[in-house]
C-alpha positions as CSV (number, residue, x, y, z in Angstrom):
1,M,-8.7,-4.8,-24.6
2,S,-9.0,-5.3,-28.3
3,E,-12.3,-5.2,-30.9
4,I,-11.7,-9.1,-30.7
5,E,-11.4,-9.5,-26.8
6,H,-14.5,-7.5,-26.6
7,S,-16.7,-9.6,-28.7
8,A,-15.6,-12.7,-26.5
9,A,-16.4,-10.8,-23.2
10,A,-19.7,-10.1,-24.8
11,S,-20.7,-13.5,-25.5
12,S,-18.9,-15.0,-22.3
13,A,-21.4,-12.6,-20.3
14,N,-24.5,-13.8,-22.5
15,A,-23.4,-17.2,-21.6
16,R,-22.7,-17.2,-17.6
17,A,-26.3,-17.9,-16.7
18,G,-25.8,-21.2,-18.8
19,G,-29.2,-22.2,-18.1
20,P,-30.3,-25.8,-16.8
21,A,-29.0,-28.9,-18.2
22,G,-32.0,-30.4,-20.0
23,G,-32.1,-34.0,-18.5
24,S,-28.5,-34.9,-18.3
25,G,-27.1,-33.1,-15.2
26,R,-25.7,-30.1,-14.4
27,L,-22.3,-28.3,-16.1
28,K,-20.2,-27.4,-13.6
29,K,-17.5,-26.5,-16.4
30,T,-16.8,-25.3,-19.9
31,I,-16.9,-28.5,-22.5
32,V,-14.4,-27.8,-24.9
33,M,-14.2,-29.5,-28.4
34,V,-11.0,-30.0,-30.2
35,G,-9.5,-32.2,-32.8
36,M,-8.8,-31.9,-37.0
37,M,-10.5,-29.9,-39.1
38,G,-14.0,-32.0,-40.5
39,A,-13.8,-34.1,-36.5
40,G,-17.4,-32.5,-36.2
41,K,-16.6,-30.0,-33.5
42,T,-19.3,-27.6,-34.6
43,A,-22.0,-30.0,-35.3
44,V,-21.6,-32.3,-32.2
45,G,-20.9,-29.2,-30.0
46,R,-24.1,-27.8,-31.5
47,A,-26.2,-31.0,-30.7
48,L,-24.5,-31.1,-27.1
49,A,-25.5,-27.8,-26.1
50,A,-28.9,-28.2,-27.2
51,R,-29.1,-31.5,-25.1
52,L,-27.7,-30.0,-22.7
53,G,-30.0,-26.9,-21.8
54,V,-26.4,-24.4,-22.1
55,P,-24.9,-21.8,-24.6
56,F,-22.8,-22.9,-27.6
57,L,-19.9,-20.9,-28.7
58,D,-17.4,-21.0,-31.5
59,S,-14.1,-19.7,-31.3
60,D,-13.6,-18.9,-35.0
61,H,-17.5,-17.5,-35.1
62,E,-16.3,-14.9,-32.1
63,I,-12.8,-14.3,-33.7
64,E,-15.0,-13.7,-37.1
65,S,-17.7,-12.0,-35.8
66,A,-15.4,-9.3,-33.9
67,A,-13.1,-8.8,-37.1
68,N,-15.6,-8.8,-39.4
69,M,-13.6,-10.9,-41.5
70,T,-13.6,-14.7,-42.2
71,I,-10.6,-17.1,-40.7
72,P,-9.2,-17.2,-44.7
73,E,-9.1,-13.5,-45.2
74,I,-7.6,-12.6,-41.5
75,F,-4.8,-15.3,-42.4
76,A,-4.6,-13.9,-45.8
77,R,-4.3,-10.1,-44.5
78,D,-2.4,-10.6,-41.0
79,G,-0.8,-14.1,-41.4
80,E,-1.5,-17.5,-39.0
81,A,0.9,-16.0,-36.1
82,F,-1.3,-13.1,-35.4
83,F,-4.6,-14.9,-36.3
84,R,-3.2,-17.9,-32.9
85,K,-2.8,-14.9,-30.8
86,K,-6.3,-13.4,-31.0
87,E,-7.4,-17.0,-30.9
88,A,-5.7,-17.9,-27.5
89,Q,-7.5,-14.3,-26.4
90,V,-10.8,-15.3,-27.7
91,I,-10.8,-18.8,-25.6
92,A,-9.4,-17.4,-22.5
93,R,-12.1,-14.6,-22.7
94,L,-14.6,-17.2,-23.4
95,L,-13.6,-19.8,-20.7
96,E,-13.2,-16.9,-18.0
97,D,-17.2,-16.6,-16.7
98,A,-19.0,-18.6,-19.6
99,R,-20.1,-22.5,-19.4
100,G,-21.6,-23.9,-22.0
101,V,-20.1,-25.8,-24.9
102,L,-17.2,-24.1,-27.1
103,S,-16.1,-25.8,-30.3
104,T,-12.1,-24.3,-31.0
105,G,-10.3,-24.5,-33.9
106,G,-8.1,-27.4,-35.3
107,G,-4.8,-25.2,-34.2
108,A,-6.2,-24.2,-30.9
109,F,-5.0,-27.2,-28.9
110,L,-1.5,-27.1,-30.3
111,S,-0.7,-24.3,-28.1
112,A,0.7,-25.4,-24.7
113,A,-0.9,-22.2,-23.1
114,N,-4.2,-22.9,-24.4
115,R,-3.7,-26.8,-23.4
116,R,-3.2,-25.3,-20.0
117,T,-6.1,-22.6,-19.6
118,I,-8.7,-25.6,-21.3
119,S,-8.1,-27.8,-18.5
120,D,-8.0,-25.6,-15.8
121,K,-10.8,-23.7,-16.4
122,G,-13.6,-26.4,-18.6
123,V,-12.5,-29.8,-19.8
124,A,-10.9,-30.6,-23.4
125,I,-12.9,-33.7,-25.7
126,W,-10.9,-34.6,-28.9
127,L,-13.1,-35.6,-31.3
128,N,-10.7,-38.6,-32.6
129,A,-11.3,-38.9,-36.5
130,D,-9.4,-40.5,-38.9
131,L,-7.8,-39.2,-41.9
132,P,-10.0,-41.4,-44.5
133,V,-13.1,-39.9,-42.8
134,L,-11.4,-36.0,-42.0
135,W,-10.6,-35.8,-45.6
136,S,-13.9,-37.0,-46.9
137,R,-15.8,-34.3,-45.2
138,V,-13.5,-31.3,-45.9
139,R,-12.3,-32.0,-49.7
140,H,-15.1,-30.0,-51.6
141,R,-14.6,-27.1,-48.7
142,D,-12.8,-23.9,-50.2
143,T,-13.0,-21.9,-46.5
144,R,-9.8,-24.0,-45.2
145,P,-6.8,-21.9,-45.5
146,L,-4.4,-24.8,-44.5
147,L,-5.5,-26.5,-47.3
148,K,-5.2,-24.3,-50.2
149,T,-1.8,-25.8,-51.5
150,P,-0.9,-28.0,-54.5
151,D,-1.8,-30.9,-52.7
152,P,-4.3,-30.3,-49.9
153,Q,-4.9,-34.4,-49.0
154,A,-1.2,-34.3,-48.6
155,T,-1.3,-31.4,-46.7
156,L,-4.3,-32.7,-44.2
157,R,-2.3,-35.9,-43.7
158,D,0.9,-33.8,-42.7
159,L,-1.6,-31.9,-40.6
160,Y,-3.0,-35.0,-38.7
161,D,0.4,-36.4,-38.1
162,Q,1.9,-33.7,-36.2
163,R,-1.2,-32.6,-34.5
164,V,-2.2,-36.0,-33.0
165,P,0.4,-36.1,-29.8
166,F,-1.1,-32.5,-29.2
167,Y,-5.0,-33.7,-29.4
168,A,-4.0,-37.0,-27.5
169,E,-3.0,-34.6,-24.7
170,A,-6.9,-33.8,-24.1
171,D,-8.8,-35.2,-21.0
172,L,-11.1,-36.8,-22.6
173,V,-11.3,-39.1,-25.8
174,V,-14.2,-39.6,-28.1
175,V,-13.8,-41.6,-31.5
176,S,-15.7,-39.6,-34.9
177,D,-16.6,-42.1,-37.5
178,A,-18.4,-41.6,-40.3
179,Q,-21.4,-44.3,-39.3
180,T,-22.3,-42.5,-35.9
181,S,-24.7,-39.7,-36.4
182,V,-24.5,-36.5,-34.7
183,E,-27.3,-37.7,-31.5
184,G,-24.8,-40.4,-31.6
185,M,-22.0,-38.9,-31.0
186,V,-23.4,-36.6,-28.9
187,D,-24.4,-39.8,-26.5
188,R,-20.6,-40.5,-26.6
189,V,-19.3,-37.5,-25.3
190,L,-21.7,-37.3,-22.5
191,A,-20.7,-41.4,-21.7
192,A,-17.1,-40.1,-21.5
193,L,-18.3,-37.1,-19.7
194,A,-20.0,-39.4,-17.0
195,T,-16.5,-39.9,-15.6
196,R,-15.8,-36.3,-14.8
197,P,-18.4,-35.2,-12.2
198,D,-16.4,-32.2,-11.4
199,V,-17.4,-31.5,-15.4
200,L,-20.7,-32.5,-15.4
201,E,-23.0,-33.3,-12.2
202,P,-25.0,-36.4,-12.1
203,E,-29.0,-36.0,-12.0
204,E,-30.2,-37.1,-8.5
């Protein structure tokens, strides 16, 4: 097992118990947030985990912690293919025995193997934000290695066009817009999860 996989395994063990689902039912499978950079996966995922009283995990953070490098540094040193391989290993490990909310990187759901693993062991929720919203959220950040191009807005548009068909395969879709607060987004996610009692058991 690699150092990165060891880190993910430790996080999984810490999350295994899950804790009580505070006021919204009992979580039976891990909720996996997918979507573009800037869609709000981390902010909404963290707030959702707090609302449910379960652990929050971030696959990018797990990779960075294990490698002791940032995602841009990993891309620069080892390339995207290496990163995607490690990302898949971490996601599989976290889903193996953890029950909580997992935020994934924007490219994670493009892998057919990752999509199968996520839907088999958890539930994928696509936070669907349109391009103007995404651009407004990422334009002033320099932590997105895929946007380090001469025309980052055009690059984002190309990534969006390429990735939307894959995100559309998610189990559930929740619209993410600029007007709705993080807590409002949590309400939307919980409303979508109400259709999946196999994931979130309703309160009696």
